[in-house]
C-alpha positions in Angstrom: 41.4 -23.0 35.4 42.2 -19.5 36.5 45.3 -19.5 34.3 43.2 -20.6 31.3 40.7 -17.8 32.0 43.5 -15.2 32.2 45.0 -16.5 29.0 41.7 -16.3 27.1 41.1 -12.8 28.5 44.6 -11.7 27.2 43.8 -13.2 23.8 40.4 -11.4 23.7 42.0 -8.1 24.8 44.8 -8.5 22.2 42.2 -9.1 19.4 40.4 -5.9 20.4 43.6 -3.9 20.6 44.8 -5.0 17.2 41.5 -4.3 15.6 42.1 -0.5 15.1 39.1 0.3 12.9 35.5 -1.0 13.1 33.4 -0.2 10.0 29.7 0.4 10.7 27.1 0.9 7.9 24.1 3.1 8.8 21.3 4.8 6.8 21.3 8.6 6.4 19.2 9.6 9.4 21.6 7.7 11.7 24.3 10.1 10.7 23.9 11.7 14.2 25.8 8.8 15.9 29.1 10.3 14.5 28.6 13.4 16.7 29.5 12.3 20.2 28.1 8.9 21.1 30.5 6.9 18.9 33.5 8.6 20.6 32.5 6.9 23.8 32.8 3.5 22.2 36.1 4.5 20.7 37.5 5.6 24.0 36.3 2.4 25.7 38.2 0.1 23.3 40.9 2.4 21.9 39.7 2.0 18.4 38.4 4.1 15.5 34.8 3.6 14.3 34.3 4.3 10.6 30.7 5.2 10.2 29.6 4.9 6.5 26.3 6.5 5.7 24.3 4.9 2.9 20.9 6.2 1.9 18.0 4.2 3.5 17.5 0.8 5.0 17.0 -0.8 1.6 20.3 0.7 0.4 22.1 -0.9 3.4 20.8 -4.3 2.3 21.8 -3.7 -1.3 25.3 -2.8 -0.3 25.7 -5.8 1.9 24.5 -8.1 -0.9 26.9 -6.4 -3.4 29.8 -6.9 -1.0 28.8 -10.4 0.2 31.9 -12.2 -1.2 34.2 -9.5 0.1 32.5 -7.7 3.0 33.8 -4.2 3.9 31.6 -3.6 7.0 31.8 -5.2 10.4 28.4 -4.1 11.7 25.2 -2.9 10.1 22.6 -0.7 11.9 19.1 0.0 10.5 17.4 -3.2 9.3 13.8 -3.5 10.4 11.7 -6.7 10.7 11.2 -7.1 6.9 14.7 -6.1 5.8 16.1 -8.4 8.5 14.3 -11.4 7.0 16.0 -10.6 3.6 19.4 -10.2 5.3 19.1 -13.5 7.1 17.9 -15.3 4.0 20.8 -13.9 2.0 23.2 -15.0 4.8 24.6 -11.5 5.2 24.7 -11.4 9.0 25.7 -13.8 11.8 23.9 -14.6 15.0 25.0 -13.1 18.3 23.1 -12.9 21.6 24.5 -9.8 23.5 25.6 -10.3 27.1 23.2 -7.5 28.1 20.2 -8.5 26.0 18.1 -8.7 29.1 18.0 -4.8 29.0 15.6 -5.1 25.9 11.9 -5.1 26.5 10.9 -8.7 25.8 8.2 -8.1 23.2 10.7 -6.2 21.0 13.0 -9.1 20.2 11.7 -9.9 16.8 14.5 -12.2 15.7 14.7 -15.2 18.0 17.8 -16.4 16.2 19.6 -13.2 17.3 21.0 -12.2 13.9 19.5 -8.7 14.4 19.3 -7.0 17.8 16.7 -4.2 18.3 18.0 -0.7 19.2 14.8 1.3 18.6 11.1 1.0 17.6 8.2 3.2 16.7 4.7 3.1 15.1 4.2 4.1 11.5 1.7 6.9 11.2 0.4 9.5 8.7 1.8 13.0 9.5 0.0 16.0 8.3 0.1 19.8 8.4 -3.2 21.0 10.1 -3.0 24.3 8.3 -3.2 22.6 5.0 -5.4 19.6 5.8 -8.7 20.7 7.4 -10.5 17.4 7.4 -8.3 14.6 8.9 -8.9 11.1 7.5 -10.1 8.5 10.0 -9.5 5.3 8.0 -7.3 4.0 5.1 -10.3 4.3 2.8 -10.6 8.0 3.7 -7.0 8.4 2.4 -8.1 7.2 -1.0 -10.5 10.1 -1.4 -7.8 12.8 -1.1 -6.2 13.3 -4.6 -2.4 14.0 -4.8 -2.3 14.7 -1.0 0.1 12.0 0.2 3.9 11.5 0.0 5.1 7.9 0.5 8.5 6.2 0.4 9.5 3.4 -2.0 9.2 0.1 -0.2 12.0 -1.3 -2.4 14.5 1.2 -1.0 13.0 2.5 2.2 12.4 0.8 5.5 9.6 3.3 6.3 8.0 2.7 2.9 8.2 -1.0 3.3 6.7 -0.8 6.7 3.8 1.2 5.2 3.2 -1.4 2.6 3.2 -4.2 5.2 0.8 -2.1 7.3 -1.7 -2.0 4.4 -1.2 -5.8 3.9 -1.8 -6.4 7.7 -5.1 -4.4 7.3 -6.4 -5.7 3.9 -4.7 -9.1 3.8 -5.5 -10.7 0.4 -7.3 -7.5 -0.8 -4.3 -5.3 -0.3 -3.6 -4.9 -4.1 -7.2 -3.6 -4.7 -6.6 -1.0 -1.9 -3.4 0.2 -3.5 -5.1 0.7 -6.8 -7.6 2.9 -5.0 -4.8 4.7 -3.1 -2.6 5.4 -6.1 -4.5 8.6 -7.2 -4.0 10.0 -3.6 -0.2 9.7 -3.9 1.6 12.8 -5.0 5.0 11.2 -5.2 7.1 8.2 -4.1 10.5 9.1 -2.7 13.6 6.8 -2.3 13.7 7.4 1.5 12.2 9.2 4.5 14.6 12.2 4.3 13.5 13.1 0.8 9.9 12.7 1.7 10.2 15.0 4.7 12.0 17.6 2.7 9.0 17.7 0.2 6.5 17.7 3.1 8.2 20.6 4.9 8.4 22.5 1.6 4.6 22.2 1.4 4.4 20.0 -1.7 1.7 17.9 0.0 -0.2 18.1 3.3 0.5 14.4 4.3 3.4 12.0 4.4 4.1 8.5 5.7 6.2 8.9 8.8 6.2 8.0 12.5 3.9 8.4 15.5 6.7 10.3 17.3 6.5 13.3 14.9 4.4 15.2 17.4 7.3 15.1 19.8 9.7 16.2 17.0 7.4 19.2 16.2 7.2 20.2 19.9 10.9 19.9 20.4 11.9 22.0 17.4 9.0 24.4 17.0 7.8 24.5 20.6 4.3 23.7 19.2 2.6 20.8 17.6 3.1 22.3 14.1 2.7 18.9 12.5 0.3 16.3 13.8 0.1 12.6 13.3 -2.9 10.2 13.0 -3.2 6.4 13.0 -6.1 5.1 10.9 -8.8 3.4 13.0 -7.7 0.0 11.6 -4.7 0.0 13.9 -0.9 0.7 13.9 2.0 -1.2 12.5 5.1 -1.2 14.7 8.5 -1.0 13.1 11.4 -2.4 15.1 14.9 -1.6 13.8 17.9 -3.8 14.5 21.7 -4.1 14.3 23.8 -7.1 13.3 27.3 -8.4 12.7 28.2 -8.7 9.1 29.2 -12.2 8.0 32.9 -12.2 7.2 33.8 -9.4 9.6 37.5 -9.4 10.4 36.7 -8.0 13.9 34.1 -10.3 15.3 34.9 -9.7 19.0 34.9 -5.9 18.6 31.7 -6.1 16.6 30.0 -8.0 19.5 31.1 -5.3 21.9 29.6 -2.7 19.6 26.2 -4.5 19.5 26.2 -4.5 23.3 27.2 -0.8 23.3 24.0 0.0 21.4 22.0 -1.2 24.5 24.1 0.9 26.9 22.2 3.9 28.5 24.8 6.2 26.8 23.4 5.2 23.4 19.8 4.5 24.3 19.2 7.9 25.9 20.3 9.5 22.7 17.7 7.6 20.5 14.6 9.7 21.2 15.8 13.2 20.3 18.0 12.1 17.5 16.3 9.1 15.9 12.8 10.1 16.9 11.9 6.6 17.8 11.5 4.9 21.2 14.5 3.3 22.9 14.3 -0.4 23.5 15.5 -0.2 27.1 14.0 1.6 30.0 15.8 4.9 29.9 14.0 8.0 30.8 12.1 9.7 27.9 12.5 13.4 27.3 9.6 15.8 28.0 8.8 16.2 24.2 7.8 12.5 24.0 4.5 13.2 25.9 3.4 14.5 22.5 4.2 11.2 20.7 1.2 9.3 19.5 0.8 6.0 21.3 -1.2 3.4 19.3 -4.3 1.8 20.9 -4.4 -1.1 18.4 -1.3 -2.8 17.0 -1.1 -4.9 13.8 1.6 -7.3 12.9 2.5 -9.8 10.2 3.7 -13.3 11.1 7.4 -13.6 10.5 7.0 -16.9 8.5 4.4 -15.2 6.3 6.7 -12.3 5.8 9.6 -14.5 5.0 7.6 -16.4 2.4 5.9 -13.5 0.7 7.9 -10.3 1.0 9.7 -10.4 -2.3 6.5 -11.3 -4.2 4.7 -8.4 -2.4 7.3 -6.0 -3.5 7.1 -7.2 -7.1 3.3 -6.9 -7.0 3.5 -3.4 -5.5 5.8 -2.4 -8.4 3.4 -3.7 -11.0 0.6 -1.6 -9.5 2.6 1.6 -9.1 4.7 1.5 -12.3 
């Protein structure tokens, strides 16, 4: 028995050593992982990690679909609950339950089949510049009264934009399309992703944008003041959980498994708050700035079966309203 275990261990080690490069797809605001934290994984396993940055979460999904018959990536990082449903339905990722999955807070494991493993989470919120918005909306209906004041992201290409759409559906249910018709005049522009939206917001093009409840922490950390503030409408908050998965067809499955586990190590999780501006999924100590993050009092969700059944139709219906 012991000889068998040793033999299997040697085989596993050999497979890791011969896999010299692991290709990881991420969206643009995950670019920070290339600057230090990835090197720790490379040193652990004597490999190179090729981090490929591709727009937003929706862009990741599109690339995986395009390459389905000949996958180029081993791991994908950045698919939230809704994008994960699409990835699983398209058979783009394979299940794997990490050996250290117990480190994740239980209520954050949104995919019980373990195709996607959480690495961060945060509440969607409306961020605003208090110098340019004197009266802060209290509800979603209040948003509809502010003409050309809101920047949103496209739910077809942006995980943040998709989470905002789902948030409104969680609030308005069957009446969500009527709400969007009322909201449309309040929207200044629709950007492909969060980065483009934030650039326009910082440039002062509009006083509000769809972002995250942690933006107060971001403002305090970079400006030493709460230059920007966030609010969650009284109807409640929608929580976005982002996950990582192993791409179906990977040529480095064992190394990909180790990488998924690495995302749950303290070395990675402690870097999440001040780089990703989301909450870590494990119990690492939060930085001081996070005392300025907005913690939602009421949380809204959409059942995964309902999401699976309706998401593509919802996106089509949103497009009809907006364009």
